[in-house]
C-alpha positions, 0 to 999 in steps of 0.5 A: 546485488540487486537494485530498487528504487524505493519511494524515489531512491535508488538502492543496490543491495547484496541479500540473500536469494530467499529474503522477502522484499517486506523484510529488505524494506523494514530490516535493510532500509528501515522502512517500518510502516510496511507491516508483517501480519500473515506471511503468506499474503492473505491479509494485505498488511504488507502491500506496497505499489510495485511499478505502480501495482499493489503486491503483498511484500511478503510474498515477493524475494527482493531479487525478484523486485529487482529493477522495480519502482516501489512506493511504501507507505512513507512514500505516499505523500502526507496530503494524497487524497487517500491519506486525507480521506483516512483521516477526515473519516477516521478510518483507523482503529488500531492501525495495524492493517492501515498502511497496506490497505491506503497502499491498495486503495492508492493503486487502485485510484491510480488506475480507476479514479471514479471505481464503482461499488463493486470494483471498490468491494473487489480491490478491498476484499483481500485485506484483513482488518482484525478490527473490522473497519471495513465500513469506514475504509469503504467510506474512506475510498468514497471521501478519496474519490469526492477529493480528487474529483474536487481537485482535479488530483492525478494521485 
């Protein structure tokens, strides 16, 4: 048995020791915003926040996440500066990688409210977008920073 807090809700689950957090989120909790893509932690589509840190859910067993506080794309408020910036900048093309990308950016901005261009690049360097919307993502990060600064947001 494992206990997880996902998007503010507590769950106790009986899952095999080798099942990944990704599949617990998708198949057991029906939170399908977290995407499966590469399955080897390279692309970032499955990124969620675990205790505030961006992590690849395809690379972590659910057992290893026991006791963790997990936030998925569904748990990030609709008015979160990153979600708003993504809409304003029309970042999404096909959208498949975007839930993980948004969670990666939300994790960065939760720790660093005003990252410099190199810090943004370093944070986003491990995201693979098959549509190549990297410049729009960069603009989205900059817009999210501006939104947070204007509103004095602690998001």
